[in-house]
C-alpha positions in Angstrom: 109.2 113.5 98.2 109.3 116.0 95.3 110.4 115.3 91.7 112.3 117.3 89.1 110.3 118.8 86.3 110.8 116.9 83.1 108.7 117.6 80.0 106.4 114.6 79.4 103.9 116.3 77.1 103.1 114.1 74.2 104.5 110.9 75.8 102.2 108.0 76.1 102.3 105.8 79.2 100.2 102.6 78.6 96.6 104.1 78.0 97.5 107.6 79.1 98.9 110.4 76.9 100.3 113.5 78.6 98.6 116.7 77.3 99.7 119.4 79.7 101.4 120.3 83.0 99.1 120.9 85.9 101.5 122.3 88.5 102.4 120.4 91.7 100.5 118.3 94.3 100.4 119.5 97.9 103.3 117.0 98.5 105.4 118.7 95.9 105.1 116.2 93.1 104.7 117.4 89.4 101.2 116.8 88.2 100.3 116.1 84.5 97.0 116.3 82.8 96.6 113.0 80.8 94.0 111.8 78.3 93.1 108.1 78.6 92.3 106.0 75.5 88.7 105.8 76.8 88.5 109.6 76.5 88.6 110.5 80.2 90.9 113.2 81.5 92.9 112.6 84.7 95.7 114.3 86.6 98.6 112.0 87.5 101.9 112.5 89.3 105.0 112.1 87.1 106.4 109.4 89.4 103.3 107.3 88.9 103.6 107.6 85.2 107.3 106.8 84.9 107.1 103.9 87.3 103.9 102.7 85.6 102.0 102.7 88.8 99.1 104.4 87.0 98.3 103.0 83.5 94.9 104.4 82.8 92.2 106.7 84.3 90.9 103.7 86.2 89.2 102.0 83.3 91.8 99.3 83.0 91.4 98.2 86.6 87.6 98.4 86.2 87.8 96.1 83.2 89.9 93.6 85.2 87.5 93.8 88.2 84.5 93.2 85.9 86.1 90.2 84.2 87.2 88.7 87.5 84.2 89.5 89.7 82.3 86.4 88.9 85.3 84.2 89.5 86.1 85.8 92.8 82.6 85.1 93.9 83.3 81.3 93.7 86.1 81.2 96.3 83.7 80.6 99.2 85.0 83.6 101.2 82.6 86.3 100.0 80.8 86.2 103.4 83.9 87.2 105.4 84.3 91.0 106.3 87.7 91.1 104.6 86.0 90.5 101.3 83.9 93.6 101.7 87.0 95.6 102.6 88.8 94.2 99.5 85.8 95.1 97.3 85.5 98.6 98.6 89.2 99.1 98.1 88.9 98.3 94.4 85.7 100.3 94.0 87.2 103.6 95.3 90.3 103.1 93.1 88.5 102.1 89.9 84.9 103.3 89.9 84.4 107.0 89.2 80.9 106.8 90.6 82.1 105.6 94.0 81.8 108.5 96.5 85.4 108.3 97.6 86.9 107.9 94.1 88.1 111.5 94.1 90.3 110.8 97.1 91.8 107.6 95.7 91.5 106.6 92.0 91.3 110.2 90.8 94.6 110.9 92.7 96.3 108.1 90.9 96.1 105.6 93.8 95.8 102.1 92.4 95.4 98.5 93.5 98.3 96.2 92.6 97.6 93.5 90.0 98.1 90.7 92.5 95.2 92.0 94.7 93.1 93.4 91.9 92.9 90.1 90.2 92.3 87.9 93.3 90.7 88.2 96.6 92.5 85.0 97.6 95.9 86.7 97.1 94.7 89.7 99.1 93.6 87.5 102.0 96.7 85.4 101.9 98.9 88.5 102.1 96.9 90.5 104.7 95.4 87.6 106.7 92.2 88.1 108.8 91.9 91.5 110.5 92.7 91.4 114.2 89.3 92.8 115.3 86.2 94.5 114.1 87.9 97.9 114.8 90.6 97.2 112.3 90.5 98.3 108.6 93.1 98.4 105.8 95.7 101.2 106.2 98.4 102.4 103.8 101.8 103.2 105.4 102.3 105.8 102.7 99.0 107.6 102.1 100.2 108.6 98.7 101.2 105.0 97.8 99.2 102.2 96.2 97.3 99.3 97.8 100.0 96.6 97.7 101.5 94.1 100.1 104.5 96.2 101.2 102.4 99.3 101.8 99.4 98.0 103.7 98.5 96.7 107.1 95.5 96.3 109.4 95.2 99.3 111.8 92.6 100.4 114.3 91.1 103.9 114.4 93.8 105.3 116.6 96.6 104.0 114.5 95.0 105.3 111.3 94.6 108.7 112.9 98.3 108.7 113.9 99.3 107.7 110.3 97.3 110.6 108.9 99.1 113.0 111.3 102.5 111.5 110.2 101.6 112.3 106.6 100.8 116.0 107.1 103.6 117.9 105.3 105.2 121.2 106.6 107.1 123.7 104.4 110.5 124.5 105.9 113.0 126.5 103.8 111.1 125.7 100.6 111.1 121.9 101.2 108.2 119.7 102.4 108.7 117.4 105.4 106.4 115.3 107.6 106.9 115.3 111.4 108.9 112.0 111.3 111.2 113.4 108.6 111.7 116.6 110.7 112.6 114.4 113.7 115.3 112.6 111.6 116.6 115.6 109.7 116.7 118.3 112.4 117.0 116.2 115.6 113.8 117.5 117.2 111.4 115.0 118.7 108.3 114.7 116.4 106.0 114.8 119.4 107.6 118.1 120.6 107.4 119.5 117.1 103.6 118.6 116.8 102.9 120.1 120.3 104.5 123.3 119.2 102.6 123.5 116.0 99.3 122.7 117.9 100.2 125.7 120.2 100.4 128.0 117.2 104.2 128.1 116.6 105.5 128.7 113.2 107.2 125.8 111.5 110.5 127.7 111.6 110.3 128.3 115.3 109.0 124.8 116.1 112.2 123.4 114.4 114.8 126.0 115.4 114.0 127.1 119.0 116.1 124.9 121.3 114.5 122.5 123.8 115.8 122.4 127.4 115.4 119.3 129.5 115.4 119.4 133.3 114.6 116.4 135.6 113.0 114.6 132.7 110.7 117.5 132.1 110.7 119.3 128.7 110.9 123.1 129.1 109.7 124.9 126.1 111.6 128.1 125.3 110.1 131.1 123.7 
């Protein structure tokens, strides 16, 4: 969830050269200011640099998309709704002019090469969406668009996923509700209800819960 500070200044990762430290992201990851070969400046998490999940400011993926766009238009599936979802996914990760780019590509979120290079691969891995209410959803909202991290979710499921990826500071470490459930043995639903009622994170974790006749009795 958080990574140790290691000096990466001056090191080149594919098209990116680290020029300065930019502190930490809200999740606790070290952020580095990097200069791309194309001249753009982008902030990238150290884990994404070291694992080579982020190789450029987005220009590399954009070049791939431009080269392959015409070929992808010949697969005969450009009329299906999944094609539009695939295209928008690539645009928000690779196109700085796309209105959601700051929330995706600018944060270092990328599309895996298998999907970036082929709508057919994307469609084969994801399949058709179950209904018009479903859209692509990442299990880890800080992770990339790739087969192991993506699924079709409806609006309610996406909202729940966003709640699960809200992080809480407890004793200097960041946890989401599901991690708090596992680490401190307090039901994640009970923890969220306490937070919604204005409890501090410390009290929401540490105040015992009593159970009587299948009814949860909140103390405090």
